[in-house]
C-alpha positions, 0 to 999 in steps of 0.5 A: 683564338687560343692554340688549344682550340686548333690543337683540339680540332686536329686531335679530334680529326685524328681520333675520328680518322683512327676510329672511322677512317677518312674516306668520302663516306666518313667525310660526308658524315662529318659535314652532315654532323654540322646539320645535326649540331645546328639543329640542336642549337635551333632546338635550344633557342626554341626552348629558350623562347618557350615556343613549344607550349607542351614543354615551356621554357627549357633552355637558357642563353648559356645552353644556346651558346654551348650548342653554337660552340658545338656547331663551330667546333664541329665545323673546325673538325670538318675543315681539318678533315678536308685536309686543310688547316682550320685556322688558315681557313677561318682567318681567310674567312674573317679577312673576307668579312673585314674587307666587306665591312670596310667596303661598307664603311667607305660607302 
């Protein structure tokens, strides 16, 4: 990923720390924010499918992708808020997935 993404996550964390503090309650809210953003992604998908007959089709794949990006970015900020480097944590996660996939290929 581009360095600007990691920098934006760090700057967002600093901005939130300055505005709201960085205690346990604030960290809890940042983690709960992931649920809110995931709900918005779900709502966009429901809107793309036209699953609500009263509303019909209300969203596009681009809308869903934008909401998923909000989820991903919010997760990066939450990781930074834990006092960890989001890039390092995400790299480790990707390495774990690659290892699992390689193990599957060997079977």
